[in-house]
N, C-alpha and C positions, 0 to 999 in steps of 0.2 A: 504493499499499500504506499503511495507516494506522499510526500509532505503536504501537498495541496489537499489531498483526500482526507488526511488526519485533521487538518485545520478546519475543514467544512463540517466534519463529524463533531469535533470538540468545540466549535465556536458558540452554538447556543448554550452549552453547559458553561463555557468559559465566561460568557457575558454576565453570568450570575456572580462572578467573583471580580472584585476590584483589585485584588492582590494576587499577582501571578503565583507567589509562593504558596498561598492557600490552595489554589487550584492544583498545584503540583503535589501537595500533601494529600489531598483527596484522592488523586489518581494513583499515587505510588503506594499509599498506605495499605490497601488490600493485598498487594504483592508482598510487602514486607511482613504482614501478619501471617500470610499463607506459608511463607518460606522460612520464617525465623526459627522454627522448631521450638519455640517457647510459648506458643499460644495454646489455646484449648484444643479439643479433639478436632480432626480434620473432617471433611465432607462424608468420608466413608465410615464415620463413627468410631474410628480408632482413638485410643487413649493418647494423651500428649506424651512427648518424649520424657523418659525419666519416671514414668508411672508404672513401673513393673509390678509394684505392690498394689495396684488398683483393684485387682481381683481379691486380694486378701483384705483390703479395706472395706470393700463392698460386703464381704461375707461377715466380717466383724460387725460392721454397722447394722446389717439386717438382723443378725442374731441378737444383738444388744436391744434393738427395738422391739423385736418380737417378745422379749422378756418384759419390756417396759409398758407396751400398749395394753390398756384396759381391755377386758374381754368384750368381743364384738366390735372393736374398732380395727379397721382394716389398715394394713401398711400401705403407704404410697411411695411412688418412685421419688417424688421430690424430697420426702423425709429421709429416705435412705441415702440419697445422693448428698444431701446437706450434711448428714452425719459422717459420711465417707469423705467429704471434701472433693467430690467429682461431679461430672455432669451426666445427664442421662445417656448421651451416646456411649460413654464408658460402660455403663451398666449394659446397654444393648450388645456392645462389643463382646463382652465377656460372658453374658448369660442369655441374651436374646430377649428376655422379658422378666418382669418382676416375679411371676410364679415360679419360674426356673431358679431364680436367685433364692427365693424363700425355701425351696426344696433342697438346694445345695447347702445352705446355711443350717437347716434342720438336720439334714443328713450328716453333716460334719459334726454337729453337737451330739447326735445319737451315737455316732461311732466312738466319739470320745467318752461318752457316758458308759458305753458297753466295755471300753478298755479299762475305765476306772473300776467296774464291777469285776472284771476278770482279774485284775491285779489283786483286789481283796480276796477273791475265791481261790486263787492259785495256791494259797498256803495250806488248803484243806485237801489232803490226798484221798480221803474216803468220799465217795460221791454222795452219800446221804448227808454228811456234814457240810459238803460243798453246797448242796441244795438249800439247806437251811441258811448257810452263809450268804448265798445269793440273794435270798429274800431279805435277810438283815441289811445287806449293803444297799439293796434297793430302797428299803424304808428310810435308811440313814441319809442317803443321798437326797431323797425327796424332802426330807425334814430340813437339810442343810442348804438346798437349792430350790426354794419353793417357786420362784419365777420361772427358772429354767424347766422345772417339772412340768408346770402348767404349759409353758410353750411347746414342750416335747410331746406331751401325752394328753392334754386336756383340749387341744384345738381340733375342730372337725377336719377331717381329711377330705379332699376332693376326690370324686370318683375317678377322675382322669389321671390322678397322680399314680404312676406306676408303683412307688414305694408302698402306697396304701393297699396294694393287692398282693404283696409278697410276704412270705413268712421266712425269707432267706436272710433277714437281718441278723447281724452277728450275735446280739443278745439272745435271740430266740434259738438260734442254732446251738448256742452254748448250753442253754436249758435243755434242749433235746439230747445233747451229748450226755449230760448229767443223768437224766431220766433213763437213757439207754444203758449207762453203766450200772444203775441200780436194778434194772430189769434184765440185764445181760442181753441186750439187743443193740444193733447198730442204730445210730441216731436217725437214719433214713427210713426206719421202719414205721409204716403208717399207723400202727397201733399206738404209738407214743404221742400222736398229735392230740388226742382228747386230754390226756394228762397234762401236756405242755400248755395247751390253751387254758385249761382249768387253773393251773398253777399261776400262769401269767396273768389271767383275769383276777384271781384272788389277791395276789400281791399288789396289783395296780389298784384294786379296790381298797386295800389297807392303806396304801400310800396316799390315795386321794382323800381318804378320811382323815389321815394324819395331817395333811396340809390345809384342809378346810375346816377341821373341827378342832380348835384349840384345846379343848378339855378332853381329848382322847388320850387317855393315859398311855405312857410308854410301856408299862408293864402289860397293859392289855393288848397293845400292838404285838409285843414279843410273844405273849401266850397264844394269841390268834395265829401267828405265823408258825409257831411249833406245832400246833394242831394241823395246820394245812400241810406242812412238810411231812409230818408223820403219815397223814392219810394218803399223800401221793407216793409214798414209799411202799406202804402196805396195800394200797388199792390194786385189785386186779386189773389187767389191761382190757380195754374195749376191743371186741373182735373187729377185724379189718373190714368185714362186710358192712358194718354200721358206720363206718367212717365216710362222710360225704367225699366224693372223688374231687370236688371242686377245691378241697383243702390241700390236695396232695401235691403241693408245689414245694418240695423239699430238696435242697441242694445235696447231691450225693457226695 
């Protein structure tokens, strides 16, 4: 494009500026912003340079907000980005959408919770003692991390969430392994599922009471847990024919 053509194109715009330097700053500034490498996300939604920890900050911010928000209040993109110190395009780049970020943050917290429980249970060599210790550790964690417990286990799960339809989570698999040792069966045996679901439900019920009913005595919690653990050790197995096949998604 020749000089004359450039002058024709820019003349109407230039006439709005009395100062040629002001015009130059307007025309050049976008180029500087785009190429400086120090600005915000680019048009493709990629995070700015030097923000390799953007994903981590988003996960941390999301999980902290999930614990802080009152029941029934939905998380928003703006709230997460404000807490993480980033922009929505950074969130889209790393996770695609807010729901995916929520699942990732919750999944990370769940895995950490499971690892905490396994660390406590590892000291028990006997599977019956380990089963009781697993319940104790669950109750203690709930009492010590009330907001985190609510965020992990008291929030409704969406039907399209793949994690909501799976029993392959590490905590549940460890429980199946303990019950398998008690009854001399592999953890993949379908007859263990009803016992595992019953134990899981019972411990969750005790933990939910513990964090919502302040006057629920600790001794009563412990006694109820011992009764549950003993019953799941001594209870006979349910026949495989009575186990719904829809539940049989167990990792081998």
